C-alpha positions as CSV (number, residue, x, y, z in Angstrom):
1,M,13.7,-107.1,22.5
2,E,16.1,-105.4,19.6
3,R,15.6,-102.0,21.7
4,K,17.1,-103.8,25.0
5,I,19.8,-105.3,23.3
6,L,20.9,-102.5,21.4
7,D,20.8,-100.3,24.6
8,C,22.8,-103.1,27.1
9,V,25.2,-103.1,23.9
10,K,25.7,-99.2,24.4
11,K,25.9,-99.1,27.9
12,A,28.7,-102.5,28.4
13,E,30.5,-100.3,25.6
14,N,30.2,-96.9,27.6
15,L,30.9,-98.8,31.0
16,A,34.1,-100.9,29.0
17,K,35.8,-97.0,27.7
18,N,35.0,-94.7,30.6
19,G,34.3,-97.2,33.5
20,T,36.6,-98.3,36.4
21,P,37.8,-101.7,37.7
22,D,35.0,-101.3,40.7
23,E,33.1,-100.0,38.9
24,I,32.5,-103.2,36.1
25,K,32.6,-105.1,39.1
26,K,29.1,-103.7,40.2
27,R,27.7,-103.7,36.9
28,L,29.3,-107.0,35.9
29,F,26.0,-109.3,37.0
30,Y,23.4,-107.3,35.3
31,F,25.0,-107.5,32.0
32,E,26.1,-111.5,32.0
33,R,22.1,-111.8,33.2
34,W,21.4,-110.2,29.9
35,L,23.3,-111.8,28.2
36,E,21.7,-115.3,29.3
37,Y,18.4,-113.6,28.6
38,F,19.5,-112.3,24.5
39,M,21.2,-116.5,24.5
40,H,17.9,-117.7,25.1
41,E,16.2,-115.4,22.8
42,R,18.6,-115.8,20.1
43,M,18.3,-119.6,20.1
44,V,13.8,-119.5,20.2
45,H,14.4,-117.2,16.8
46,L,16.8,-119.1,15.7
47,I,14.1,-122.2,15.7
48,V,11.4,-119.8,14.4
49,T,13.0,-118.6,11.6
50,V,14.0,-122.4,10.4
51,L,10.4,-123.6,11.3
52,F,9.4,-121.0,8.8
53,S,12.0,-121.4,6.4
54,L,10.9,-125.1,6.3
55,L,7.2,-123.6,5.9
56,S,8.0,-121.2,2.7
57,M,9.7,-124.1,0.8
58,L,7.1,-126.6,1.5
59,A,4.3,-124.1,0.6
60,L,6.7,-123.6,-2.7
61,I,6.7,-127.2,-3.8
62,L,3.1,-127.4,-2.9
63,F,2.6,-124.5,-5.0
64,F,4.7,-126.2,-8.4
65,S,2.7,-129.7,-7.4
66,V,-0.9,-128.3,-7.3
67,K,-0.5,-124.6,-9.2
68,S,-2.7,-123.0,-6.9
69,L,-3.0,-119.0,-5.8
70,P,-4.2,-119.6,-2.5
71,I,-1.1,-121.5,-1.7
72,L,1.3,-118.9,-3.0
73,V,-0.4,-116.5,-0.9
74,V,0.6,-118.4,1.4
75,F,4.2,-118.9,0.3
76,G,3.9,-114.9,0.2
77,I,3.7,-114.7,4.0
78,F,6.0,-117.3,5.7
79,I,9.1,-115.4,2.9
80,I,7.4,-112.0,4.4
81,T,7.3,-113.3,8.2
82,D,10.7,-114.7,7.6
83,C,12.5,-112.2,6.5
84,F,11.6,-109.9,9.0
85,Y,12.3,-112.9,11.7
86,I,16.0,-113.4,9.6
87,K,16.8,-109.3,10.2
88,H,16.0,-109.6,13.8
89,Y,17.8,-112.7,14.3
90,Y,20.8,-111.1,12.6
91,V,20.8,-108.7,14.9
92,L,20.6,-110.6,17.7
93,E,23.7,-112.7,17.3
94,N,25.8,-109.6,16.3
95,K,24.9,-107.8,19.1
96,V,25.2,-111.0,21.4
97,Q,28.7,-111.7,19.9
98,Q,29.3,-107.8,20.9
99,L,28.6,-108.6,24.1
100,Y,31.0,-111.5,24.5
101,D,33.6,-109.3,23.7
102,I,32.5,-106.6,25.9
103,I,32.5,-109.0,28.8
104,D,35.5,-110.4,28.4
105,V,37.0,-106.6,27.9
106,F,35.1,-106.5,31.4
107,Y,37.2,-109.3,32.7
108,S,40.2,-108.5,31.4
109,K,40.3,-104.8,33.5
110,I,39.0,-106.3,36.7
111,D,41.6,-109.1,36.4
112,K,45.0,-106.9,35.8
113,N,43.5,-104.9,39.3
114,L,43.7,-108.2,41.0
């Protein structure tokens, strides 16, 4: 999904810079449709990231209580997984915000020609 959002933002930027208002009108639905998918993906990754963060904290608290090496290994797995989710969520969040701005530019270009 990360590759798709990067590609979508790149296409939208090119259309915002070089596109005519008629081209923008034709492609606007495409970008708005993908924006909805990205917003859903962002929400799912936020939930999963929070879940893994809570599981990591729980494993850490359990490790200090029990002092068991397998619990420390589980904590390590949760932390590593959480790092990957945070990185992916960071890209999704920033690119969705960027796509919001580009779509606003689309509407401003369309409104000038009405």
